[in-house]
Each structure stands twice: as structure tokens, then as C-alpha cells.
C-alpha positions as CSV (number, residue, x, y, z in Angstrom):
1,T,39.4,6.3,-26.9
2,C,40.9,9.7,-27.1
3,S,44.5,10.6,-26.3
4,L,46.5,13.8,-26.6
5,G,49.9,14.4,-25.2
6,P,52.7,17.0,-25.5
7,A,55.0,17.1,-28.4
8,D,57.7,14.9,-26.8
9,G,55.1,12.3,-25.8
10,S,56.2,12.5,-22.2
11,L,52.6,12.1,-20.7
12,T,49.6,10.6,-22.4
13,I,45.9,10.4,-21.3
14,S,43.6,7.7,-22.6
15,V,39.8,7.6,-21.9
16,R,39.0,3.9,-22.1
17,R,35.3,4.1,-21.3
18,R,32.6,6.6,-20.3
19,E,29.4,6.2,-18.4
20,V,26.5,8.7,-17.7
21,L,24.8,8.2,-14.3
22,W,21.3,9.6,-14.4
23,A,19.7,11.5,-11.5
24,P,16.6,10.0,-10.0
25,G,13.5,11.1,-12.0
26,M,15.5,11.6,-15.2
27,E,16.0,8.0,-16.3
28,A,13.0,6.9,-18.2
29,T,13.1,3.2,-18.8
30,V,9.4,3.2,-19.9
31,A,7.3,6.0,-21.4
32,R,6.2,8.8,-19.1
33,N,3.9,11.6,-19.8
34,W,5.1,15.0,-20.9
35,P,5.4,17.2,-19.0
36,A,4.1,15.1,-16.0
37,N,6.0,16.0,-12.9
38,I,9.3,16.8,-14.6
39,S,9.2,20.6,-14.9
40,I,12.1,20.7,-12.4
41,L,14.8,18.0,-12.4
42,R,17.1,17.4,-9.4
43,L,20.6,16.7,-10.5
44,E,22.4,15.6,-7.3
45,K,23.3,12.2,-8.7
46,L,23.8,13.1,-12.3
47,A,27.4,12.5,-13.3
48,V,29.7,11.5,-16.2
49,Q,32.3,8.9,-15.1
50,L,35.4,8.7,-17.2
51,Y,37.7,5.7,-16.9
52,I,41.1,7.1,-17.6
53,D,44.6,5.7,-18.1
54,V,47.6,8.1,-17.6
55,S,51.0,6.9,-18.8
56,W,54.5,8.3,-19.0
57,P,57.9,7.0,-20.1
58,M,59.7,4.0,-18.6
59,G,56.4,2.0,-18.9
60,R,54.7,3.8,-16.0
61,R,50.9,3.7,-16.0
62,E,48.1,4.7,-13.6
63,A,44.3,3.9,-14.0
64,L,41.7,5.9,-12.3
65,V,38.0,7.0,-12.5
66,L,37.1,10.6,-12.8
67,A,33.5,11.7,-12.0
68,L,32.3,15.0,-13.4
69,A,29.1,16.4,-11.8
70,P,27.0,19.6,-11.5
71,Q,27.4,21.8,-8.5
72,D,25.5,20.8,-5.4
73,G,21.8,21.7,-5.5
74,A,21.8,22.2,-9.3
75,R,18.4,22.1,-11.0
76,L,17.3,21.9,-14.6
77,S,14.0,23.5,-15.7
78,L,12.3,21.4,-18.4
79,G,8.7,21.0,-19.4
80,G,6.0,23.1,-21.0
81,S,4.7,22.4,-24.5
82,P,6.1,19.6,-26.7
83,E,7.8,22.3,-28.8
84,D,9.9,23.2,-25.8
85,A,11.4,19.8,-26.0
86,D,13.4,20.9,-29.1
87,H,15.6,23.2,-27.0
88,W,18.8,22.0,-25.5
89,V,19.4,22.8,-21.8
90,S,23.1,23.0,-20.8
91,M,24.9,22.7,-17.5
92,M,28.5,22.8,-16.3
93,L,30.2,19.7,-15.1
94,T,33.4,19.7,-13.0
95,G,35.5,17.2,-11.0
96,E,39.0,16.2,-10.0
97,Q,40.9,13.3,-8.6
98,T,44.3,13.2,-6.9
99,V,46.3,10.0,-6.5
100,A,49.7,9.2,-5.0
101,V,52.1,7.3,-7.3
102,A,55.0,5.5,-5.9
103,A,58.3,6.8,-7.3
104,D,60.4,4.4,-9.3
105,A,64.2,4.5,-9.9
106,G,63.6,5.1,-13.6
107,D,61.8,8.3,-12.9
108,F,65.0,10.0,-11.8
109,S,67.2,8.9,-14.7
110,G,67.8,12.6,-15.5
111,Q,65.9,12.6,-18.8
112,H,63.1,14.7,-17.2
113,R,64.5,18.1,-16.4
114,S,61.1,19.6,-15.3
115,S,59.4,18.6,-12.0
116,V,56.0,18.9,-13.6
117,M,54.5,16.9,-16.5
118,R,51.1,17.9,-18.0
119,S,48.8,16.7,-20.8
120,M,45.2,17.3,-21.9
121,C,42.5,15.2,-23.5
122,R,39.3,16.5,-25.2
123,Q,36.1,14.4,-25.2
124,A,33.0,15.1,-27.2
125,W,30.1,12.8,-28.0
126,E,26.3,12.6,-28.5
127,E,23.8,10.0,-27.2
128,D,20.2,9.3,-28.0
129,P,17.9,7.0,-25.9
130,P,16.8,3.8,-27.5
131,D,13.7,4.1,-29.6
132,C,11.1,2.0,-27.6
133,S,8.1,3.5,-29.4
134,D,7.0,0.4,-31.2
135,S,4.7,1.3,-34.0
136,C,1.2,0.3,-33.1
137,P,-0.2,-2.3,-35.6
138,E,-3.3,-1.4,-37.5
139,S,-5.4,-3.8,-35.5
140,D,-4.4,-1.9,-32.3
141,R,-5.3,1.6,-33.6
142,P,-8.6,3.0,-32.3
143,D,-11.2,4.2,-34.8
144,E,-12.0,7.9,-35.0
145,E,-15.3,7.4,-33.2
146,E,-13.6,5.3,-30.5
147,G,-11.3,8.0,-29.5
148,G,-9.3,9.6,-32.3
149,N,-10.3,13.2,-31.7
150,A,-11.5,13.0,-28.2
151,D,-8.4,11.3,-26.9
152,S,-5.9,13.4,-28.8
153,E,-6.0,15.9,-25.9
154,S,-6.3,14.7,-22.3
155,V,-5.2,15.5,-18.8
156,T,-1.6,15.4,-17.8
157,V,0.0,16.7,-14.6
158,T,2.6,19.4,-14.0
159,D,3.6,20.1,-10.4
160,G,0.5,18.4,-9.2
161,K,-2.0,20.4,-11.3
162,G,-4.1,19.1,-14.2
163,V,-3.5,20.7,-17.6
164,T,-4.8,20.0,-21.1
165,D,-2.0,18.9,-23.4
166,V,-1.3,16.6,-26.3
167,A,-0.5,13.1,-25.2
168,F,3.3,12.8,-25.4
169,C,5.6,10.4,-23.6
170,L,9.1,11.0,-22.4
171,L,11.3,8.1,-23.6
172,G,14.6,9.5,-22.2
173,F,17.1,12.3,-22.8
174,A,19.4,13.0,-25.7
175,L,22.7,14.5,-24.6
176,K,25.7,16.3,-26.0
177,A,28.9,16.3,-24.0
178,R,32.0,18.4,-24.5
179,L,34.7,17.9,-21.8
180,N,38.3,18.8,-21.3
181,V,40.4,16.5,-19.1
182,T,43.8,17.6,-17.9
183,A,46.4,15.4,-16.1
184,T,49.3,16.9,-14.2
185,L,52.1,14.8,-12.7
186,Y,54.1,16.5,-9.9
187,L,57.5,14.6,-9.7
188,C,59.1,14.4,-6.3
189,A,62.8,14.7,-5.7
190,P,64.8,11.4,-5.3
191,I,65.4,12.0,-1.6
192,S,64.3,8.7,-0.2
193,A,63.2,5.3,-1.3
194,V,59.6,5.9,-0.2
195,A,59.2,9.1,-2.3
196,E,55.8,9.5,-4.1
197,H,54.6,11.5,-7.1
198,K,51.3,13.2,-7.1
199,L,49.0,12.8,-10.1
200,L,46.1,15.3,-10.4
201,V,43.5,14.7,-13.0
202,S,40.7,17.3,-13.4
203,G,37.9,17.9,-15.9
204,A,35.4,20.5,-16.9
205,G,33.0,21.0,-19.6
206,T,29.3,21.2,-20.6
207,L,26.6,18.7,-20.8
208,E,23.5,19.5,-22.9
209,L,20.1,17.7,-22.5
210,R,17.0,17.5,-24.6
211,P,13.9,15.4,-23.9
212,R,13.1,12.7,-26.4
213,L,9.3,12.6,-26.9
214,V,6.9,10.4,-28.8
215,D,3.1,10.5,-29.2
216,F,2.1,7.6,-27.0
217,R,-0.7,6.6,-29.4
218,R,2.2,5.2,-31.4
219,L,3.0,2.8,-28.6
220,S,1.9,-0.8,-28.8
221,L,-0.8,-1.9,-26.3
222,P,1.6,-4.0,-24.1
223,R,4.1,-1.1,-23.9
224,L,1.3,1.4,-23.2
225,L,-0.1,-0.8,-20.3
226,A,3.4,-1.3,-18.9
227,A,4.0,2.5,-19.0
228,A,0.7,3.2,-17.2
229,T,1.6,0.6,-14.5
230,E,4.9,2.3,-13.9
231,D,3.2,5.7,-13.6
232,S,0.8,4.2,-11.1
233,K,3.6,2.8,-9.0
234,R,5.3,6.2,-8.9
235,G,2.0,7.8,-7.7
236,E,1.4,9.6,-11.0
237,H,-2.2,8.5,-11.3
238,H,-3.3,11.2,-13.7
239,A,-0.5,10.2,-16.1
240,A,-1.5,6.5,-15.7
241,L,-5.2,7.3,-16.4
242,Q,-4.3,9.2,-19.6
243,K,-2.5,6.1,-21.0
244,W,-5.2,3.7,-19.7
245,R,-8.0,5.8,-21.4
246,H,-6.1,5.3,-24.7
247,A,-5.7,1.6,-24.0
248,V,-9.4,1.0,-23.2
249,P,-10.7,0.8,-26.9
250,L,-7.7,-1.3,-27.9
251,Q,-8.2,-3.8,-25.1
252,E,-12.0,-3.8,-25.5
253,R,-11.6,-4.7,-29.2
254,R,-9.5,-7.7,-28.3
255,A,-12.0,-8.7,-25.5
256,S,-14.9,-8.6,-28.0
257,S,-13.4,-11.6,-29.8
258,G,-14.8,-13.7,-27.0
259,S,-11.4,-14.9,-25.5
260,S,-11.7,-15.4,-21.8
261,R,-8.1,-14.3,-21.4
262,E,-8.6,-11.0,-23.2
263,Q,-11.8,-10.4,-21.2
264,T,-9.9,-10.9,-18.0
265,K,-7.2,-8.5,-19.1
266,F,-9.9,-5.9,-19.9
267,A,-11.5,-6.3,-16.5
268,S,-8.1,-5.9,-14.9
269,L,-7.5,-2.7,-16.9
270,L,-10.9,-1.4,-15.7
271,H,-10.1,-2.3,-12.1
272,S,-6.8,-0.5,-12.2
273,M,-8.6,2.6,-13.7
274,G,-11.2,2.5,-10.9
275,V,-8.6,2.4,-8.2
276,A,-6.7,5.3,-9.8
277,Y,-9.9,7.4,-10.2
278,S,-10.6,6.8,-6.5
279,L,-7.1,8.0,-5.6
280,V,-7.5,11.2,-7.6
281,G,-10.9,11.8,-6.0
282,D,-13.2,11.1,-9.0
283,L,-15.5,8.7,-7.2
284,G,-18.1,8.6,-9.9
285,Q,-15.7,7.3,-12.6
286,A,-14.2,5.0,-10.1
287,T,-17.5,3.4,-9.3
288,E,-18.4,3.1,-13.0
289,C,-15.1,1.4,-13.9
290,L,-15.2,-1.0,-10.9
291,R,-18.8,-2.0,-11.5
292,R,-18.0,-2.7,-15.2
293,A,-14.9,-4.7,-14.2
294,L,-17.0,-6.7,-11.7
295,S,-19.6,-7.6,-14.3
296,I,-17.0,-8.9,-16.7
297,Q,-15.2,-10.8,-14.0
298,Q,-18.3,-12.5,-12.7
299,Q,-19.3,-13.4,-16.2
300,A,-15.9,-14.7,-17.3
301,L,-14.5,-16.1,-14.0
302,G,-17.6,-16.6,-11.8
303,E,-18.6,-14.9,-8.6
304,E,-16.4,-17.2,-6.5
305,H,-13.1,-16.0,-7.8
306,P,-10.3,-14.0,-6.1
307,E,-10.3,-11.3,-8.8
308,S,-14.1,-10.8,-8.3
309,A,-13.5,-10.6,-4.5
310,R,-10.7,-8.1,-5.0
311,T,-13.0,-5.8,-7.1
312,L,-15.8,-6.1,-4.5
313,Q,-13.3,-4.9,-1.9
314,S,-12.3,-1.9,-4.0
315,L,-16.0,-1.1,-4.8
316,G,-16.8,-1.2,-1.1
317,G,-14.0,1.2,-0.3
318,V,-15.2,3.7,-3.0
319,R,-18.7,3.6,-1.7
320,V,-17.5,4.3,1.8
321,R,-15.7,7.4,0.5
322,D,-19.0,8.4,-1.2
323,G,-20.9,8.0,2.1
324,E,-23.0,5.1,0.8
325,Y,-22.4,2.8,3.7
326,H,-25.2,0.4,3.2
327,E,-24.1,-0.3,-0.4
328,A,-20.5,-0.6,0.8
329,F,-21.7,-3.1,3.4
330,E,-23.2,-5.3,0.7
331,Y,-19.9,-5.3,-1.4
332,F,-17.7,-6.1,1.6
333,S,-20.1,-8.9,2.7
334,Q,-20.0,-10.5,-0.7
335,A,-16.2,-10.4,-0.7
336,L,-16.1,-11.8,2.8
337,R,-18.3,-14.7,1.8
338,Y,-15.8,-15.7,-0.7
339,Y,-12.8,-15.5,1.7
340,E,-14.7,-17.3,4.4
341,A,-15.4,-20.1,2.0
342,F,-11.9,-20.4,0.4
343,E,-9.3,-18.4,2.3
344,P,-10.6,-17.9,5.8
345,E,-7.2,-17.3,7.4
346,S,-5.7,-15.1,4.7
347,L,-4.7,-11.5,5.0
348,E,-7.3,-10.6,2.4
349,A,-10.0,-12.0,4.7
350,A,-8.5,-9.9,7.5
351,N,-8.5,-6.8,5.4
352,T,-12.1,-7.4,4.4
353,L,-13.1,-7.9,8.0
354,Q,-11.4,-4.7,9.0
355,A,-13.2,-2.8,6.2
356,L,-16.5,-4.3,7.2
357,A,-15.9,-3.4,10.8
358,G,-15.4,0.2,9.7
359,V,-18.7,0.2,8.0
360,Y,-20.4,-1.2,11.1
361,G,-18.8,1.6,13.1
362,K,-20.0,4.2,10.7
363,L,-23.6,2.8,11.0
364,G,-23.4,2.8,14.8
365,E,-23.5,-1.0,15.0
366,Y,-20.7,-1.3,17.5
367,S,-21.3,-4.9,18.6
368,E,-20.8,-6.2,15.1
369,A,-17.8,-3.9,14.6
370,L,-16.2,-5.3,17.7
371,E,-16.7,-8.9,16.5
372,S,-15.2,-8.1,13.1
373,Y,-12.2,-6.3,14.5
374,V,-11.5,-9.2,16.9
375,R,-11.6,-11.7,14.0
376,A,-9.4,-9.4,11.9
377,L,-7.0,-9.0,14.8
378,L,-6.6,-12.8,15.3
379,I,-5.8,-13.4,11.7
380,R,-3.3,-10.5,11.4
381,E,-1.5,-11.5,14.6
382,Q,-1.2,-15.1,13.3
383,V,0.0,-14.2,9.8
384,L,2.0,-11.0,10.4
385,G,3.0,-11.3,14.1
386,K,1.9,-9.2,17.1
387,E,4.3,-6.3,16.4
388,H,3.2,-5.5,12.9
389,L,1.9,-2.1,12.0
390,E,-1.3,-3.5,10.5
391,V,-1.9,-5.2,13.9
392,A,-1.5,-1.8,15.5
393,S,-4.1,-0.3,13.1
394,T,-6.6,-3.0,14.1
395,L,-5.9,-2.5,17.8
396,H,-6.3,1.2,17.5
397,N,-9.7,1.0,15.8
398,L,-10.8,-1.7,18.2
399,G,-9.9,0.6,21.1
400,V,-11.9,3.4,19.5
401,V,-15.0,1.2,19.3
402,L,-14.5,-0.1,22.9
403,E,-14.6,3.5,24.0
404,K,-17.9,4.0,22.2
405,V,-19.5,1.2,24.1
406,S,-18.1,2.6,27.4
407,D,-15.7,-0.4,28.0
408,H,-13.0,2.0,29.1
409,A,-10.7,-0.5,30.7
410,E,-10.5,-2.7,27.6
411,A,-10.2,0.4,25.4
412,L,-7.2,1.6,27.4
413,D,-5.5,-1.7,27.3
414,T,-6.0,-2.0,23.5
415,L,-5.0,1.5,22.7
416,H,-1.8,1.2,24.9
417,R,-0.9,-2.0,22.9
418,A,-1.4,0.0,19.7
419,L,0.7,2.9,21.0
420,L,3.5,0.6,22.1
421,I,3.8,-1.0,18.6
422,R,3.6,2.4,16.8
423,E,6.2,3.9,19.1
424,R,8.6,1.0,18.4
425,R,8.0,0.7,14.7
426,L,7.3,4.4,13.7
427,G,8.9,6.3,16.5
428,P,7.4,8.5,19.2
429,N,6.9,11.5,16.9
430,H,5.0,9.9,14.1
431,P,1.5,11.2,13.1
432,Q,0.0,7.7,13.6
433,T,1.4,7.7,17.1
434,A,-0.3,11.0,17.7
435,R,-3.6,9.5,16.6
436,T,-3.4,6.8,19.3
437,L,-2.3,9.4,21.9
438,H,-5.4,11.5,21.0
439,S,-7.7,8.5,21.3
440,L,-6.2,7.7,24.7
441,G,-6.9,11.2,25.8
442,I,-10.6,10.8,24.8
443,V,-10.9,7.6,26.9
444,Y,-9.4,9.2,29.9
445,S,-11.7,12.2,29.4
446,Q,-14.7,9.9,29.4
447,M,-13.4,8.3,32.6
448,L,-13.2,11.8,34.1
449,D,-9.5,11.5,34.6
450,Y,-8.8,14.9,33.2
451,T,-5.2,15.1,34.3
452,S,-4.3,12.0,32.3
453,A,-6.4,13.2,29.4
454,L,-4.6,16.5,29.2
455,S,-1.3,14.7,29.4
456,Y,-2.0,12.5,26.3
457,Y,-3.6,15.4,24.5
458,Q,-0.5,17.5,25.0
459,K,1.7,14.7,23.7
460,A,-0.4,14.4,20.6
461,L,-0.5,18.2,20.1
462,T,3.3,18.4,20.3
463,I,3.7,15.8,17.5
464,S,1.0,17.4,15.3
465,Q,2.4,20.9,15.6
466,K,5.9,19.8,14.5
467,R,4.7,17.8,11.5
468,P,3.7,19.5,8.2
469,G,0.2,18.7,7.0
470,E,-1.0,17.9,10.5
471,A,-2.7,21.2,11.2
472,T,-6.2,19.9,11.3
473,H,-5.2,17.1,13.8
474,A,-3.6,19.8,16.0
475,A,-6.8,21.7,15.8
476,A,-8.9,18.7,16.9
477,T,-6.6,18.1,19.9
478,L,-6.7,21.8,20.8
479,N,-10.5,21.6,20.7
480,N,-10.5,18.6,23.0
481,M,-8.1,20.2,25.5
482,G,-10.4,23.2,25.6
483,V,-13.3,20.9,26.4
484,V,-11.4,19.4,29.3
485,Y,-10.3,22.8,30.6
486,A,-13.9,24.0,30.5
487,K,-15.0,21.0,32.6
488,L,-12.3,21.8,35.1
489,G,-13.5,25.4,35.3
490,R,-10.4,26.8,33.7
491,M,-12.4,29.0,31.3
492,D,-9.4,31.2,30.3
493,L,-7.5,28.2,29.1
494,A,-10.6,26.7,27.4
495,L,-11.1,29.9,25.4
496,Q,-7.5,30.1,24.5
497,H,-7.4,26.5,23.1
498,H,-10.7,26.9,21.3
499,N,-9.6,30.1,19.7
500,Q,-6.3,28.5,18.5
501,A,-8.3,25.6,17.1
502,L,-10.8,27.9,15.3
503,L,-8.0,29.9,13.6
504,I,-6.5,26.7,12.2
505,Q,-9.7,25.2,11.1
506,E,-11.0,28.3,9.4
507,K,-7.8,28.6,7.4
508,A,-7.4,24.9,6.6
509,L,-11.0,23.7,6.3
510,G,-13.1,26.8,5.8
511,T,-15.8,28.5,7.9
512,N,-18.6,26.0,6.9
513,H,-16.8,22.8,7.7
514,P,-18.4,20.7,10.4
515,D,-15.3,20.7,12.5
516,T,-15.0,24.5,12.3
517,Q,-18.7,24.8,13.2
518,A,-18.2,22.5,16.2
519,T,-15.3,24.5,17.6
520,R,-17.3,27.8,17.1
521,Y,-20.2,26.2,18.9
522,N,-17.9,25.3,21.8
523,L,-16.7,28.8,22.1
524,E,-20.2,30.2,22.1
525,A,-21.2,27.6,24.8
526,I,-18.3,28.6,27.0
527,E,-19.0,32.3,26.7
528,T,-22.7,31.8,27.4
529,E,-21.8,29.7,30.5
530,M,-19.5,32.3,31.7
531,H,-22.2,35.0,31.3
532,E,-24.7,32.8,33.2
533,T,-22.2,32.2,36.0
534,V,-21.9,35.9,36.6
535,N,-25.7,36.2,37.0
536,R,-26.1,33.2,39.3
537,S,-28.1,33.8,42.5
538,L,-26.4,34.0,45.8
539,F,-27.8,30.6,46.8
540,D,-26.3,28.9,43.7
541,Q,-22.9,30.4,44.4
542,F,-23.1,29.3,48.1
543,R,-24.1,25.8,46.9
544,D,-21.1,25.6,44.5
545,L,-18.8,26.8,47.3
546,I,-20.0,24.0,49.6
547,V,-19.6,21.4,46.8
548,S,-16.1,22.6,46.0
549,A,-15.1,22.4,49.7
550,L,-16.5,18.9,50.1
551,L,-15.2,17.5,46.8
552,P,-12.2,19.6,45.7
553,N,-11.1,17.2,43.0
554,E,-14.5,17.0,41.3
555,P,-15.3,19.1,38.2
556,R,-18.0,21.7,38.7
557,A,-21.5,20.7,37.5
558,T,-22.5,23.0,34.6
559,T,-25.4,23.2,32.2
560,L,-23.8,23.7,28.8
561,L,-20.3,22.3,29.3
562,T,-21.5,18.7,29.2
563,L,-22.6,19.3,25.6
564,L,-19.3,20.4,24.2
565,C,-18.1,18.7,21.1
566,E,-15.1,16.5,21.6
567,E,-13.3,15.3,18.4
568,S,-12.2,11.7,18.0
569,T,-9.9,10.1,15.4
570,D,-9.5,7.5,12.6
571,L,-12.6,5.3,13.0
572,D,-15.5,7.7,13.6
573,G,-14.3,11.3,13.4
574,P,-15.7,13.9,15.8
575,L,-18.2,12.8,18.4
576,D,-19.9,14.4,21.3
577,E,-19.6,14.1,25.1
578,P,-22.5,12.1,26.6
579,L,-25.6,14.2,26.6
580,C,-25.9,14.6,30.4
581,T,-27.1,18.0,31.8
582,V,-27.8,19.4,35.2
583,A,-31.2,21.0,35.3
584,P,-33.1,22.7,38.1
585,C,-35.4,19.6,38.4
586,G,-32.5,17.1,38.5
587,V,-30.3,15.2,36.1
588,G,-31.5,14.9,32.5
589,C,-29.8,12.4,30.2
590,W,-30.6,11.7,26.6
591,S,-29.2,8.8,24.6
592,D,-30.7,10.0,21.4
593,R,-29.6,13.3,19.9
594,Q,-33.0,13.7,18.2
595,N,-34.5,14.5,21.6
596,L,-31.9,17.2,22.3
597,Q,-34.3,20.1,21.8
598,Q,-36.5,18.8,24.6
599,A,-33.7,19.1,27.1
600,P,-34.3,21.5,30.0
601,T,-31.2,23.6,29.3
602,S,-30.7,27.2,28.5
603,A,-32.1,28.9,25.4
604,F,-28.7,28.7,23.8
605,A,-28.6,24.9,24.2
606,M,-32.1,24.6,22.9
607,G,-31.1,26.3,19.8
608,G,-28.9,23.3,19.0
609,G,-25.3,23.0,18.1
610,P,-23.8,22.6,14.7
611,A,-25.7,20.2,12.4
612,G,-24.2,16.8,12.3
613,R,-22.6,17.2,15.7
614,L,-25.5,17.7,18.2
615,G,-28.4,17.5,15.8
616,L,-29.6,14.7,13.6
617,P,-26.9,12.6,12.0
618,E,-26.3,13.6,8.4
619,S,-24.9,11.5,5.5
620,R,-21.8,13.2,4.1
621,P,-18.4,11.9,3.0
622,W,-15.3,12.4,5.0
623,S,-13.6,15.7,4.0
624,R,-10.8,16.3,6.5
625,D,-7.3,16.0,5.1
626,Y,-6.4,12.8,7.0
627,P,-3.6,10.8,5.2
628,P,-4.6,7.5,3.6
629,A,-5.0,4.7,6.1
630,I,-4.0,1.1,5.7
631,D,-7.7,0.3,4.9
632,L,-9.5,2.5,2.5
633,A,-12.8,2.0,4.3
634,M,-11.3,3.4,7.5
635,S,-10.4,6.7,6.1
636,E,-13.8,8.3,5.9
637,R,-16.2,10.1,8.2
638,P,-19.2,8.0,9.4
639,H,-22.7,8.8,10.3
640,E,-22.5,10.3,13.7
641,R,-24.5,8.2,16.1
642,P,-24.9,8.9,19.8
643,R,-22.7,6.8,22.1
644,P,-24.1,5.1,25.2
645,I,-24.4,7.2,28.3
646,D,-21.5,6.9,30.8
647,T,-23.1,5.7,34.0
648,Q,-20.1,6.9,36.1
649,C,-20.8,10.4,34.8
650,L,-24.4,10.2,35.9
651,Q,-23.6,8.9,39.3
652,R,-21.0,11.6,40.0
653,E,-23.3,14.4,38.8
654,A,-26.2,13.0,40.8
655,S,-24.0,12.9,43.9
656,L,-23.2,16.6,43.3
657,L,-26.9,17.5,43.1
658,S,-27.7,15.5,46.3
659,L,-25.1,17.4,48.2
């Protein structure tokens, strides 16, 4: 408590208690890496609260709380090398509080000749965070060969970029505060019985901060693991991995004692590392850690154990991201066998079914994918309810597969159900809502309802263009709109949309990305078709005129435009239109892209489109910047298999030729 009043003691300020309210990101209850993600600190909620008593003669007293805070938008720059942590960073704090004080008869006894009373109090103190760096016992210290030199420097993160730095942890912040608090009482004249005084309390001063660091190799193993877990929850996976790498030799030494409990902890540590490596894109390390964890779990716990099944799921997801779909299928199948035997109606069983269905879809086994999606849907609806977002995810992917098997009516019904849930739960302008709108546009396009297709594509495009990070999705929708406009004969709009898509993809994905190549192929196909149209014979032009007069709502039959690449979403990535072409000898349809070069089309078409789109399927991991989906297995690009031929498309084009 500090009090300081004027010489006659007419007004006194007492600070009973003080409290520092830390801004988000500054409070470090457990160790965090230095300088991981703390180079700039936001200070909107940083404040010093002073609990103040103001008193004056005749026993009058007023209690209030004064909050001193930085200016709006204030930032602190901290970080760099550990030596930079020795420097104090200061900021200005200000604040004021005004309260109305009811006048008392004793206030007007005549002893106060002045109408203003003022006093000031100075506050200065220092604080250090509690020292939570328990010294690591000798048994928990790694040997030199186990990591002493190699682990003394490892990867941390500053502003999202990996840097090499000594492994230090931030335990908190030391602070120095020097504040001046002034209280001013404005006395009112005794005019009425309801007169009020005004008490103004204001404060200003400086607050200095300095990070408190400790080499995290001094932390005990439990505290090191807890710190890594907290990093992982905050999404700081590089920081978590740095701590876990130091914990591995310590936990492995404990597990070597033969204790089943310690072996289980070691397997859990390896599993966590595998998941984190997967999230930062190091699939090789992720696979190695997860396989090692699985081996320990199956030896210590048995194959039919929930921890083993959980690791099998994670391994399957990593192998999907690596493009190894057959191996992923084996892992998911093993996990599913456990859940079918012991937890057939659990959410974990539904998640495994959904992941397995994704692998079936990537391998082109759509019948098995449909069966797995339906089973996952029934479980999720029963456990979570029919309006849950995970139910919407399953409905969306189910609708995508139904479109691939040309069950368009069921696909529309399923996708509309998914759209309704996402619009209710996420809003009409959410990226996931745009994914479903995009898929609906594809179904309507396959049904030759181009007006509806363009309507849904436009809605999806509007959402994607307004959202940051959705440029590639906007490009995919622009590409599909260009395909539809080309089929309708609107070549000017088709070229416009394809050019817009190509500019986005070249900037975001690069010139050699399959999506960029597909859009460039579409542009070349349309330009070639326009050139051939100019050179058509008089008889061909007369025939097109008769067809347009008899069937004004039908799209014109073309040679190359039926081969344009139309891009899908979520489950399978970009796919092609059905391979139906109009040739001089009649209608030629190919259900296998391997026979494309035998098609009686123009020389351009015989040259083939971009590899992986119209040529042979190629095994490659998904590389577009789609956000993480609910199921890890659903977020990757599949093998691109040909979808079944649309019989309605064949009948319509055959009728055009017969006319």
C-alpha cells in the first residue's frame, strides 16, 4: 500500500492491490520456444489494474478500480537471439476513472475554502515469473551420443519460418512498473440536497518487459512433454517437435526398462510426433515415427487395442498424402477390423469408414466407396444427429461419388442435403458451402442443364473470390464455367473465363501444375475449335443451321469441346467430361482414357491433353492448397480414373447426327 497526500492531509490515496492482466499470447503458463511466434506481441488486453481507496476528512471514503493500458493497437517487438532477451522493452500506460460522489452535510462545514482537492500517489514495483524450470535429474539427462551436440541446435519458428537457434523456452515475462496516480475531487456548492462531487482518478507511467528464458534441456521430462502438448494445441508444431525430439532419448531410456507403462508412453510420444510431422509436411519422418509407434503398441498392448487402431488410422492418412493408396487401404482395413469387432457403432468406426471410402474413390472403386460412405453416414447421423457438420461432409463426398457413377438424381439430392446443413451451420458464404455449390454445378453440367450449372458455379465463384486463400478454388470454378460456355457456343465468354483461371493458377500453382496445364489445354482446344469452325464447309454450316432451328435449346455438337477438362472438388479433384466425340463416321465414345489417341478427332486432340487429365492416370500426391478437411484421407488428390459414359449425352448427340 502506498499513500501520499498534501501537507494538511485533506485528501489521501491508498493502493490496496494491483493486478497485471496479460494480453493473449504473452501469458506463458508452460514453456514455449524462443522465439517461436512471439516476434510481435499484441497488447490490446494488457493492462495494470489498481484497486484504490480515496479518502478525505469527515470520514468520507470512495473505492474504485483504475485500469491503465497501452494505446489502442499498440505492439511490442520481441524476439531474435537469446541475447536479445536481456533488453527491457518499455511502453506507456494511461487511464482514468470518473465517479460521482454524493455530497454530505459535513462537506460544507466551511473548513474547506477551496473547491478542489488533489493528491498524488507513486507506485513502483518489479515482478518475475515463477521459476518452473525444474532441474532435470541425472537419470533424465541424455548422453552425448544420444543427442547432446546434435540436439543443442534445432528448428524453431519465427513468423511461420524455420530458423536454426539454440533451444530456449519462454517461461514468462519479468516486468518493471513505474506509475503516478492522481486523484482530484471537485467539490460542488451546497445548493441542493442532491448535490454531487466529482472524483477524477487518473494514472500514467511506464511498464517495462523482459522475456524470461531457460534452456529447455533443463526441464524435467513431464514438464517438457506438457510444454510440447501445449505447443501442439496452439498449432505450433515445429516448437512441439523440437521439445519432443529432446524428450525421445529420455523416454526411450525409461521404456528400455521393460515397463509396459513406459513403453506405452514412448509409443504415444512417437505417435504425437508422427502426427505433427504430417502436419508440417514431413511425410517421411511421419511414416517412420508412426510405424515405430505401431510396432511398440502391438507388442505391448496387442493388435486388437484402441491405441493400435488409432495409429493405424494416422498411418493410413499419411500414406494417402504420400500417394500410396494401396498401402493406406491396408492400414485403414486393419483399423476397421478392430472397430467392427469391438466398437461397430462408434465415431471412430465412422471416421475409418469415411477414410476407407476416400481411398476406394481414389482407386476408382466407386461401388465400394458408396457402401463405405453409406455406412459412415448411418453411424454419424445416429451419434451426432442429422444436422452435424461431419454428416454434411459425408453427404458431400457421397454426392461426389454418386455423380461419378452417373446417378445424378441421387447425387443432387445428397448434395442439396449437404448444402442445406452447411448453409445453416457455417453460413451461405463459407468456403465449404462453396465446395458443395461447385459440386452441384458439376452434376447439373453432366445432366446438360447448363443454366443451373452456371447458376451454382457463379454462387461458388462469388464466395471464393471474397475469401482470402481461395484463389485456386475460384480458378477451378472459372475453368468449369468456361467449359460450360464453350458447350453453349459462347466462345468469347469461354475464353474470358479460362484466361482468368489461367492467370490465377500460374501465379498460385505455377506453370507446370496439372491444374494449370488443364486450363491451358482447354484454351488451346477452344482456339483450335474456333479456327476449325471458320474453315467448315458450306454443307456443315447448313447442317448446323438446320439443327439450331429444330433444336434451339440444344448445345451444338463439336469435336474438341466434349474433351474439355472440368474440375471437381474434395473427393477426387479434377476430372474430365465424358469422352464422347462427334466424328465424320458417327459417334465415338471411349470409357478408357488409354484409348484416347485412337479417337477419330482432330490432330490437336490426337496429341493428347495434359498428362494425368486426358492421358494415363499418374500417381502423385495432392498439391493444391485445399484447407485441411475433417478426414485426413479426404484431403488428397486421387488417381484419376475415367468415369462411366453418360448415356443421356450419347443419345442427345446421336439424335443431332441423325438430324
